[in-house]
C-alpha positions as CSV (number, residue, x, y, z in Angstrom):
1,M,120.6,104.5,98.8
2,K,120.1,100.7,98.4
3,S,123.2,98.6,97.9
4,L,123.7,95.5,95.8
5,T,127.0,93.7,95.3
6,V,128.2,91.3,92.6
7,E,128.0,88.5,95.2
8,D,124.3,89.3,95.8
9,L,123.6,89.2,92.0
10,V,125.4,85.9,91.6
11,R,123.7,84.3,94.6
12,A,120.2,85.4,93.5
13,K,120.4,85.0,89.7
14,R,123.1,82.3,89.1
15,D,120.6,79.7,87.8
16,T,118.2,82.1,86.0
17,L,121.0,83.9,84.1
18,R,123.1,80.7,83.8
19,L,126.1,82.4,85.2
20,E,129.6,81.0,85.5
21,L,132.4,82.8,87.4
22,L,135.6,82.9,85.5
23,T,137.8,84.8,87.9
24,E,138.0,82.9,91.1
25,G,139.3,85.0,94.1
26,C,138.2,88.3,92.6
27,D,136.3,90.8,94.8
28,L,132.7,89.9,94.7
29,T,131.8,92.6,97.2
30,R,132.1,95.3,94.6
31,P,129.0,97.4,94.6
32,I,126.6,97.7,91.6
33,L,125.4,101.3,91.8
34,S,123.1,101.6,88.7
35,P,120.1,99.5,87.6
36,T,121.1,100.2,84.0
37,I,123.2,97.7,82.1
38,S,125.8,98.9,79.6
39,N,128.0,97.8,76.7
40,P,131.5,99.2,76.8
41,G,131.2,100.5,73.2
42,L,133.8,103.3,72.4
43,V,135.3,103.0,75.9
44,L,137.3,100.0,74.7
45,A,138.7,102.3,72.0
46,G,139.9,104.8,74.7
47,F,137.0,107.3,74.7
48,H,136.2,107.6,78.5
49,D,134.5,111.0,78.6
50,R,131.0,109.7,79.0
51,F,131.6,106.4,80.7
52,P,128.7,105.4,83.0
53,S,130.3,104.3,86.3
54,G,128.9,101.6,88.6
55,R,127.1,99.6,85.8
56,V,127.5,96.0,85.0
57,Q,129.3,95.8,81.6
58,I,128.1,93.3,79.0
59,F,130.5,91.9,76.4
60,G,128.6,90.4,73.5
61,E,129.8,88.9,70.3
62,T,130.6,92.4,68.8
63,E,132.9,93.3,71.7
64,I,134.7,89.9,71.9
65,R,135.3,89.8,68.1
66,W,136.6,93.4,68.2
67,L,139.1,92.4,71.0
68,V,140.2,89.3,69.2
69,S,140.9,91.4,66.0
70,L,143.4,93.6,67.9
71,A,147.1,92.9,68.3
72,D,148.1,91.4,71.6
73,D,149.7,94.5,73.1
74,V,146.9,96.8,71.9
75,R,144.3,94.4,73.4
76,R,146.1,94.4,76.8
77,D,146.3,98.2,76.8
78,S,142.7,98.6,75.8
79,L,141.5,96.2,78.5
80,D,143.8,97.7,81.2
81,S,142.5,101.2,80.4
82,F,138.9,100.0,80.5
83,L,139.2,98.1,83.8
84,S,140.9,101.1,85.5
85,L,137.4,102.7,85.4
86,D,134.6,102.0,87.9
87,V,133.4,98.6,86.6
88,P,131.7,96.4,89.2
89,A,131.6,93.3,86.9
90,I,131.9,92.1,83.4
91,V,129.5,89.5,81.9
92,V,130.3,87.7,78.6
93,T,127.2,86.5,76.9
94,K,126.4,83.6,74.5
95,G,128.9,81.4,76.1
96,L,131.7,83.0,74.1
97,E,135.3,82.1,74.6
98,V,136.9,84.8,76.7
99,P,140.4,86.2,75.6
100,D,143.1,85.3,78.1
101,E,144.1,89.0,78.3
102,L,140.6,89.9,79.6
103,I,140.9,87.3,82.5
104,E,144.4,88.5,83.3
105,A,143.6,92.2,83.3
106,A,140.4,91.6,85.3
107,C,142.2,89.5,88.0
108,A,144.9,92.2,88.2
109,R,142.2,94.8,88.9
110,G,140.0,92.6,91.1
111,V,137.1,92.8,88.7
112,P,134.9,89.7,88.5
113,V,134.3,88.2,85.0
114,L,131.2,86.1,84.5
115,R,130.0,84.2,81.5
116,S,126.4,83.4,80.6
117,M,125.1,81.0,78.1
118,L,122.2,83.3,77.3
119,K,122.0,85.5,74.2
120,T,122.7,89.1,74.9
121,G,119.1,90.2,74.3
122,D,117.7,87.5,76.6
123,F,120.3,88.4,79.3
124,Y,119.3,92.0,79.2
125,R,115.6,91.2,79.5
126,R,116.2,88.9,82.5
127,L,118.7,91.0,84.4
128,Q,117.2,94.5,84.0
129,P,114.0,94.0,86.0
130,Y,116.0,92.5,88.9
131,L,118.4,95.4,89.0
132,E,115.5,97.9,88.8
133,E,113.7,96.2,91.7
134,Q,116.8,95.9,93.9
135,L,118.1,99.4,93.3
136,A,114.9,101.3,93.0
137,P,114.5,104.4,95.3
138,S,112.3,103.6,98.3
139,T,111.0,105.2,101.5
140,T,108.7,104.2,104.3
141,L,105.7,106.3,105.3
142,H,103.3,106.2,108.2
143,G,99.9,105.4,106.8
144,S,97.5,102.7,105.5
145,L,97.3,101.5,101.9
146,A,94.1,99.9,100.4
147,D,93.0,98.7,97.0
148,V,89.6,100.3,96.5
149,Y,87.9,99.4,93.2
150,G,91.4,98.8,91.8
151,V,92.7,102.2,92.9
152,G,95.5,102.4,95.4
153,L,94.5,104.8,98.2
154,L,97.2,105.8,100.6
155,F,95.6,107.1,103.9
156,V,97.8,109.6,105.8
157,G,97.1,111.7,108.9
158,R,98.1,112.2,112.5
159,S,98.4,109.1,114.7
160,G,95.1,108.0,116.1
161,I,92.9,109.9,113.6
162,G,91.3,106.7,112.3
163,K,93.3,105.5,109.2
164,S,93.3,101.9,110.2
165,E,89.7,101.9,111.2
166,C,88.7,103.4,107.8
167,V,90.7,100.8,105.9
168,L,89.2,98.1,108.1
169,D,85.7,99.2,107.2
170,L,86.7,99.2,103.5
171,V,87.9,95.6,103.9
172,E,84.6,94.7,105.4
173,R,82.9,96.2,102.4
174,G,84.9,94.0,100.0
175,H,88.0,96.0,99.3
176,R,91.5,94.9,100.0
177,L,94.2,95.8,102.5
178,V,97.8,96.2,101.3
179,A,99.6,97.6,104.3
180,D,98.9,99.3,107.6
181,D,100.9,101.6,109.8
182,A,104.2,101.3,107.9
183,V,103.9,101.5,104.1
184,V,107.1,100.7,102.1
185,I,107.1,102.7,98.9
186,T,109.3,101.8,95.9
187,K,109.7,104.0,92.8
188,R,109.5,102.1,89.5
189,G,110.4,103.9,86.3
190,N,109.7,107.7,86.2
191,D,106.3,108.0,87.8
192,L,105.2,104.7,89.3
193,L,105.1,104.2,93.0
194,I,104.5,100.7,94.4
195,G,103.4,100.3,98.0
196,R,103.6,97.1,100.2
197,G,103.8,96.2,103.8
198,H,106.9,95.4,105.9
199,E,107.8,91.8,105.5
200,L,107.6,91.2,109.3
201,Q,104.3,93.0,109.7
202,Q,102.5,91.5,106.7
203,H,98.8,92.1,106.9
204,H,98.3,92.8,110.5
205,M,96.5,95.9,111.8
206,E,96.5,97.7,115.1
207,I,92.9,98.7,116.1
208,R,92.8,100.8,119.2
209,G,90.8,99.1,121.9
210,I,91.1,95.7,120.3
211,G,94.8,95.3,119.6
212,I,96.6,93.6,116.7
213,I,94.5,91.6,114.3
214,D,95.3,89.4,111.3
215,V,93.2,90.6,108.4
216,K,94.0,87.6,106.3
217,M,92.9,85.2,109.0
218,L,89.8,87.2,109.8
219,F,88.5,88.0,106.3
220,G,90.3,85.5,104.1
221,I,92.7,85.7,101.2
222,R,90.4,87.9,99.2
223,A,90.8,90.7,101.7
224,I,94.5,91.4,101.0
225,R,97.0,92.3,98.4
226,Q,100.8,91.9,98.5
227,Q,101.5,95.2,96.7
228,K,99.6,98.0,94.9
229,R,100.3,101.0,92.8
230,I,99.7,104.2,94.8
231,E,97.4,106.6,92.9
232,V,95.7,108.9,95.3
233,I,96.7,110.3,98.8
234,V,93.8,110.6,101.2
235,N,94.7,113.0,103.9
236,L,92.5,112.6,107.0
237,V,92.3,115.7,109.2
238,N,90.2,116.9,112.1
239,W,87.3,119.2,111.2
240,D,88.3,122.9,111.6
241,A,85.5,125.4,111.1
242,D,88.1,128.1,110.3
243,A,90.0,126.0,107.7
244,F,89.4,126.1,104.0
245,Y,88.4,122.8,102.3
246,D,88.0,122.3,98.6
247,R,84.3,122.3,97.6
248,T,84.4,122.2,93.8
249,G,87.3,119.9,92.8
250,L,88.4,122.3,90.1
251,E,91.9,122.6,91.5
252,T,94.1,119.5,92.1
253,D,96.2,119.4,95.2
254,L,99.4,117.5,94.6
255,T,102.0,116.0,97.0
256,D,105.5,114.7,96.2
257,I,106.7,111.2,97.1
258,L,110.2,110.2,95.8
259,G,109.9,112.9,93.1
260,V,106.5,111.7,91.8
261,Q,103.5,114.1,92.0
262,L,100.3,112.4,93.3
263,P,96.8,113.9,93.7
264,R,95.9,114.5,97.4
265,V,92.4,114.7,98.7
266,T,91.9,116.2,102.2
267,V,88.9,114.8,104.0
268,P,87.9,116.6,107.2
269,L,86.4,114.3,109.9
270,N,83.5,115.2,112.0
271,A,80.7,113.3,113.8
272,G,78.3,111.4,111.6
273,K,80.4,111.6,108.4
274,N,80.5,108.3,106.5
275,I,84.2,108.3,105.7
276,T,84.1,104.9,104.0
277,V,81.6,105.9,101.4
278,I,83.5,109.1,100.8
279,C,86.7,107.1,100.2
280,E,84.9,104.8,97.7
281,V,83.8,107.9,95.9
282,V,87.4,109.2,95.8
283,A,88.4,106.0,94.1
284,M,85.5,106.0,91.6
285,N,86.1,109.7,90.8
286,H,89.7,109.0,90.1
287,L,88.7,106.2,87.7
288,L,86.3,108.6,86.0
289,K,89.1,111.2,85.6
290,Y,91.4,108.5,84.3
291,S,88.9,107.7,81.6
292,G,88.7,111.3,80.6
293,V,85.6,112.5,82.4
294,H,86.3,115.4,84.9
295,S,82.9,116.0,86.6
296,A,83.8,119.3,88.2
297,N,85.2,120.7,85.0
298,L,82.2,119.6,83.0
299,F,79.8,121.2,85.5
300,N,81.8,124.4,85.5
301,Q,81.7,124.5,81.6
302,R,77.9,124.1,81.7
303,L,77.6,127.0,84.1
304,Q,79.7,129.2,82.0
305,E,77.8,128.3,78.8
306,N,74.5,129.2,80.6
307,M,75.9,132.5,81.8
308,R,77.3,133.5,78.4
309,P,74.0,135.2,77.1
310,L,73.7,137.2,80.4
311,R,77.3,138.3,80.2
312,Q,76.9,139.4,76.6
313,Y,73.8,141.4,77.5
314,L,75.6,143.1,80.4
315,E,78.6,143.9,78.1
316,E,76.3,145.5,75.5
317,D,74.2,147.5,78.0
318,Y,75.5,151.0,77.6
319,E,72.8,152.8,79.7
């Protein structure tokens, strides 16, 4: 699991979020475990049953005004009870004045208190994407990722089968390389996978017999992309006369990456096959399906409609 500390957040977003640290000496290495931001809500009133741990807690005008309305001893008890939970940090928005009891209780528990001049809504909108990016589930797969007609094709298969060569041919035909060999995949939201190359590898490729090449230098800036949504897995395999390969496209083969189901197309390789054109067709066919046109299903429906009179005749033939 990715890790992010309060110190990382302050260092990266101090200026953007207009952050001011109010508790000097507090533990800034406390981990932020969730990309979701929370308001304390009823937790301040003592209801802890559904408290989401590991989240940055936001104190807006409502929370501050409610704390100020309490008697001093009640306010201290409320804050001490709240801060005994797993709270990585507290952020007070709108530049509001912070009650002394909050600073005292936070220092006693080692919880950093920050203040932002931003309005609560603006603060949410600026912080949420950063947390989602930093804490998003990720993995690294062996393969090559290319942008073909705007469709992210992730090429997988055994080492040496020709993934890099296929993508190189696609680049030469005007498509774009995203990553080769090691593809870093990050999950965004519920079903979005973003692929990119390793920061050290950038847009280099290893071509057997030639060595390592720089695609950006060879083909220009138009030949690369920094990242791309992965939409189709292209599985390259050696031709096996005894194996079964889909010939109709009526059934969709799916594969799971980080809990997201993606369509997988298995392409057998044999001598003379133009794999580059086939991959372009895979991308265009995906775009067609996305627009609501499933060629295989339509063809199957036409066949069934043409066969219906014959089927009815056979069903009514009692001889």
